[in-house]
DSSP file (Angstrom, degrees, kcal/mol; ACC not computed):
  #  RESIDUE AA STRUCTURE BP1 BP2  ACC     N-H-->O    O-->H-N    N-H-->O    O-->H-N    TCO  KAPPA ALPHA  PHI   PSI    X-CA   Y-CA   Z-CA
    1    1 A M              0   0    0      0, 0.0     4,-0.3     0, 0.0    36,-0.2   0.000 360.0 360.0 360.0 143.3   11.1   -9.3    1.5
    2    2 A G     >  -     0   0    0     34,-2.1     4,-2.3     1,-0.1     5,-0.2  -0.287 360.0 -69.6 105.7 166.3    8.9   -7.2    3.7
    3    3 A P  H  > S+     0   0    0      0, 0.0     4,-2.9     0, 0.0     5,-0.2   0.885 125.1  48.9 -65.8 -42.5    9.0   -3.6    4.8
    4    4 A L  H  > S+     0   0    0      2,-0.2     4,-2.0     1,-0.2     5,-0.2   0.926 115.2  44.1 -66.3 -43.2   12.1   -3.6    7.0
    5    5 A A  H  > S+     0   0    0     -4,-0.3     4,-2.8     2,-0.2     5,-0.3   0.924 115.8  48.3 -65.1 -43.8   14.3   -5.4    4.5
    6    6 A A  H  X S+     0   0    0     -4,-2.3     4,-2.7     1,-0.2    -2,-0.2   0.930 111.9  48.6 -63.3 -45.7   13.0   -3.2    1.6
    7    7 A Q  H  X>S+     0   0    0     -4,-2.9     5,-2.1    -5,-0.2     4,-0.6   0.892 113.9  47.4 -62.2 -39.1   13.5    0.0    3.6
    8    8 A S  H ><5S+     0   0    0     -4,-2.0     3,-0.6    -5,-0.2    -2,-0.2   0.952 116.6  41.0 -67.4 -50.0   17.0   -1.0    4.5
    9    9 A L  H 3<5S+     0   0    0     -4,-2.8    -2,-0.2     1,-0.2    -1,-0.2   0.856 120.7  43.1 -68.0 -34.7   18.1   -2.1    1.1
   10   10 A M  H 3<5S-     0   0    0     -4,-2.7    -1,-0.2    -5,-0.3    -2,-0.2   0.473 104.6-130.5 -90.2  -1.8   16.4    0.8   -0.7
   11   11 A Q  T <<5 +     0   0    0     -4,-0.6     2,-0.3    -3,-0.6    -3,-0.2   0.944  64.6 123.5  51.2  56.3   17.7    3.2    2.0
   12   12 A S      < -     0   0    0     -5,-2.1    -1,-0.2    -6,-0.1    -2,-0.1  -0.984  60.1-152.1-144.0 150.5   14.2    4.7    2.4
   13   13 A A        +     0   0    0     -2,-0.3    -6,-0.1    -3,-0.1     3,-0.1   0.337  61.0 122.9-101.0   3.3   11.8    5.3    5.2
   14   14 A D  S    S-     0   0    0      1,-0.1    -2,-0.1    -7,-0.1     5,-0.1  -0.284  71.8-100.9 -62.9 149.7    8.8    5.1    2.8
   15   15 A P    >>  -     0   0    0      0, 0.0     3,-1.5     0, 0.0     4,-1.2  -0.303  35.6-104.3 -67.0 159.8    6.1    2.5    3.6
   16   16 A L  H 3> S+     0   0    0      1,-0.3     4,-1.8     2,-0.2     3,-0.4   0.840 118.3  64.2 -56.0 -37.1    6.2   -0.7    1.6
   17   17 A G  H 34 S+     0   0    0      1,-0.2    -1,-0.3     2,-0.2    -3,-0.0   0.818 106.3  43.8 -58.2 -31.6    3.3    0.4   -0.5
   18   18 A K  H <4 S+     0   0    0     -3,-1.5    -1,-0.2     1,-0.2    -2,-0.2   0.707 111.9  53.2 -85.4 -21.2    5.3    3.3   -1.9
   19   19 A L  H >< S+     0   0    0     -4,-1.2     3,-0.6    -3,-0.4    16,-0.5   0.730  92.4  90.4 -85.2 -22.7    8.4    1.2   -2.5
   20   20 A R  B 3< S+a   35   0A   0     -4,-1.8    16,-0.1     1,-0.2     3,-0.1  -0.231  71.7  41.8 -68.8 159.7    6.7   -1.5   -4.5
   21   21 A G  T 3  S+     0   0    0     14,-0.5     2,-0.3     1,-0.1    -1,-0.2   0.578  99.2  74.7  85.4  10.2    6.3   -1.3   -8.3
   22   22 A R  S <  S-     0   0    0     -3,-0.6    13,-0.6    13,-0.1     2,-0.5  -0.995  71.3-125.0-151.3 153.6    9.8   -0.2   -9.2
   23   23 A A  E     -B   34   0B   0     -2,-0.3    11,-0.2    11,-0.1    -3,-0.0  -0.859  25.7-163.2 -99.5 132.5   13.3   -1.5   -9.4
   24   24 A V  E     -B   33   0B   0      9,-2.5     9,-2.9    -2,-0.5    -2,-0.0  -0.956  24.6-110.9-119.2 131.2   15.9    0.4   -7.5
   25   25 A P  E     -B   32   0B   0      0, 0.0     2,-0.7     0, 0.0     7,-0.3  -0.299  26.0-141.1 -59.5 143.1   19.7    0.0   -8.1
   26   26 A L    >   -     0   0    0      5,-2.9     3,-0.7     3,-0.1     5,-0.3  -0.921  58.4 -46.2-110.1 108.5   21.6   -1.7   -5.3
   27   27 A G  T 3  S-     0   0    0     -2,-0.7     0, 0.0     1,-0.2     0, 0.0  -0.361 100.6 -44.5  69.0-147.0   24.9   -0.1   -4.6
   28   28 A T  T 3  S+     0   0    0     -2,-0.1    -1,-0.2    -3,-0.0     0, 0.0   0.496 113.2  81.9-101.2  -5.4   27.2    0.7   -7.5
   29   29 A G  S <  S-     0   0    0     -3,-0.7    -3,-0.1     1,-0.1     0, 0.0   0.036  96.2 -90.8 -85.5-163.1   26.8   -2.5   -9.5
   30   30 A D  S    S+     0   0    0     -5,-0.1    -3,-0.1     2,-0.1    -1,-0.1   0.494  85.1 116.4 -89.4  -5.4   24.2   -3.7  -11.9
   31   31 A A        -     0   0    0     -5,-0.3    -5,-2.9    -6,-0.1     2,-0.3  -0.335  45.6-165.4 -68.2 145.8   22.0   -5.4   -9.2
   32   32 A Q  E     -B   25   0B   0     -7,-0.3     2,-0.4    27,-0.1    -2,-0.1  -0.933  10.3-139.8-130.5 155.9   18.5   -4.0   -8.6
   33   33 A V  E     -B   24   0B   0     -9,-2.9    -9,-2.5    -2,-0.3     2,-0.5  -0.936   8.9-167.1-117.6 136.8   16.0   -4.5   -5.8
   34   34 A V  E     -B   23   0B   0     -2,-0.4     2,-0.2   -11,-0.2   -11,-0.1  -0.989  19.9-137.7-122.2 121.2   12.3   -4.9   -6.1
   35   35 A A  B     +a   20   0A   0    -13,-0.6   -14,-0.5   -16,-0.5     2,-0.3  -0.504  32.3 158.9 -78.4 143.9   10.2   -4.6   -2.9
   36   36 A T        -     0   0    0     -2,-0.2   -34,-2.1   -34,-0.2   -30,-0.2  -0.930  42.3 -70.9-152.6 176.4    7.4   -7.0   -2.2
   37   37 A Y        -     0   0    0     -2,-0.3    18,-0.0   -36,-0.2     0, 0.0  -0.373  48.6-107.5 -74.2 149.8    5.3   -8.3    0.6
   38   38 A H    >>  -     0   0    0    -37,-0.2     4,-1.7     1,-0.1     3,-0.6  -0.515  28.9-120.4 -70.3 142.8    6.7  -10.7    3.2
   39   39 A P  H 3> S+     0   0    0      0, 0.0     4,-1.5     0, 0.0     5,-0.1   0.855 113.4  55.8 -56.3 -36.6    5.4  -14.3    2.8
   40   40 A A  H 3> S+     0   0    0      1,-0.2     4,-1.3     2,-0.2     5,-0.1   0.878 104.9  53.3 -64.7 -35.9    3.9  -14.3    6.3
   41   41 A Y  H <> S+     0   0    0     -3,-0.6     4,-1.7     1,-0.2     3,-0.3   0.912 106.3  53.0 -61.9 -41.9    1.9  -11.1    5.4
   42   42 A L  H  < S+     0   0    0     -4,-1.7    -1,-0.2     1,-0.2    -2,-0.2   0.814 102.8  57.5 -66.7 -29.7    0.5  -12.9    2.3
   43   43 A L  H  < S+     0   0    0     -4,-1.5    -1,-0.2     1,-0.2    -2,-0.2   0.864 114.2  38.9 -65.9 -34.3   -0.7  -15.8    4.5
   44   44 A R  H  < S+     0   0    0     -4,-1.3    -2,-0.2    -3,-0.3    -1,-0.2   0.700 127.3  35.1 -85.6 -21.2   -2.7  -13.3    6.5
   45   45 A N    ><  +     0   0    0     -4,-1.7     3,-2.1    -5,-0.1    -1,-0.2  -0.586  63.1 168.0-134.1  69.5   -3.8  -11.2    3.5
   46   46 A P  G >  S+     0   0    0      0, 0.0     3,-1.7     0, 0.0     4,-0.3   0.719  70.5  74.0 -61.4 -20.2   -4.3  -13.5    0.5
   47   47 A A  G 3  S+     0   0    0      1,-0.3     3,-0.5     2,-0.1     4,-0.3   0.747  91.7  58.0 -64.2 -21.1   -5.9  -10.7   -1.5
   48   48 A D  G <> S+     0   0    0     -3,-2.1     4,-2.0     1,-0.2    -1,-0.3   0.393  76.3  95.5 -89.7   3.7   -2.5   -9.1   -1.9
   49   49 A K  H <> S+     0   0    0     -3,-1.7     4,-2.4     1,-0.2    -1,-0.2   0.860  80.0  56.7 -62.8 -34.6   -1.0  -12.2   -3.6
   50   50 A A  H  > S+     0   0    0     -3,-0.5     4,-2.0    -4,-0.3    -1,-0.2   0.894 107.2  48.7 -64.1 -38.3   -1.7  -10.7   -7.1
   51   51 A R  H  > S+     0   0    0     -4,-0.3     4,-2.1     2,-0.2    -2,-0.2   0.905 110.3  50.9 -66.4 -40.9    0.4   -7.6   -6.2
   52   52 A A  H  X S+     0   0    0     -4,-2.0     4,-2.3     1,-0.2    -2,-0.2   0.899 108.6  52.4 -63.2 -39.4    3.2   -9.8   -4.9
   53   53 A W  H  X S+     0   0    0     -4,-2.4     4,-2.3     1,-0.2    -1,-0.2   0.906 107.5  51.6 -62.4 -41.3    3.1  -11.8   -8.2
   54   54 A A  H  X S+     0   0    0     -4,-2.0     4,-2.2     1,-0.2    -1,-0.2   0.891 108.7  51.8 -61.8 -39.2    3.3   -8.5  -10.1
   55   55 A D  H  X S+     0   0    0     -4,-2.1     4,-2.3     2,-0.2    -2,-0.2   0.919 110.0  48.4 -62.6 -43.3    6.4   -7.6   -8.0
   56   56 A L  H  X S+     0   0    0     -4,-2.3     4,-2.2     2,-0.2    -2,-0.2   0.870 110.0  51.9 -66.4 -36.3    8.0  -10.9   -8.8
   57   57 A C  H  X S+     0   0    0     -4,-2.3     4,-2.0     2,-0.2    -1,-0.2   0.902 109.2  50.5 -64.8 -40.4    7.3  -10.5  -12.5
   58   58 A L  H  X S+     0   0    0     -4,-2.2     4,-1.3     2,-0.2    -2,-0.2   0.915 109.7  50.6 -62.3 -43.6    8.9   -7.0  -12.4
   59   59 A A  H  X S+     0   0    0     -4,-2.3     4,-0.7     1,-0.2     3,-0.3   0.902 109.2  51.1 -61.1 -41.1   12.0   -8.6  -10.7
   60   60 A A  H >< S+     0   0    0     -4,-2.2     3,-0.7     1,-0.2    -1,-0.2   0.867 106.1  55.1 -65.2 -36.5   12.2  -11.2  -13.4
   61   61 A E  H 3< S+     0   0    0     -4,-2.0    -1,-0.2     1,-0.2    -2,-0.2   0.812 105.0  54.0 -64.6 -30.0   12.1   -8.5  -16.1
   62   62 A Q  H 3< S+     0   0    0     -4,-1.3     2,-0.4    -3,-0.3    -1,-0.2   0.680  88.1  98.8 -78.1 -18.2   15.1   -6.8  -14.5
   63   63 A H    <<  -     0   0    0     -4,-0.7   -32,-0.0    -3,-0.7    -3,-0.0  -0.553  51.2-173.6 -76.7 126.3   17.1  -10.0  -14.6
   64   64 A T        -     0   0    0     -2,-0.4     3,-0.1     3,-0.0    -3,-0.0  -0.974  25.2-125.8-119.3 117.4   19.6  -10.2  -17.5
   65   65 A P        -     0   0    0      0, 0.0     2,-0.2     0, 0.0     0, 0.0  -0.265  27.8-107.2 -61.7 144.5   21.3  -13.6  -17.8
   66   66 A A        -     0   0    0      1,-0.1     2,-0.2     2,-0.0     0, 0.0  -0.503  35.3-125.4 -70.0 138.0   25.1  -13.5  -17.9
   67   67 A S              0   0    0     -2,-0.2    -1,-0.1     1,-0.2    -3,-0.0  -0.574 360.0 360.0 -84.6 148.8   26.5  -14.3  -21.3
   68   68 A G              0   0    0     -2,-0.2    -1,-0.2     0, 0.0    -2,-0.0   0.399 360.0 360.0 122.5 360.0   29.0  -17.1  -21.8
């Protein structure tokens, strides 16, 4: 979570604001990454908590439970 981790995992130099709101495949498997704000940022900027919640909801939508 946070811009440096998101940029590294998503292999992008875009700012966090541009990386948010989409799921990006991670490597060659089925895993995906959703960028969101760092928790320390949210402590300083509580108005962005709703955006972080939307990011977490998007991440949950991408999750498909393993069958079996």
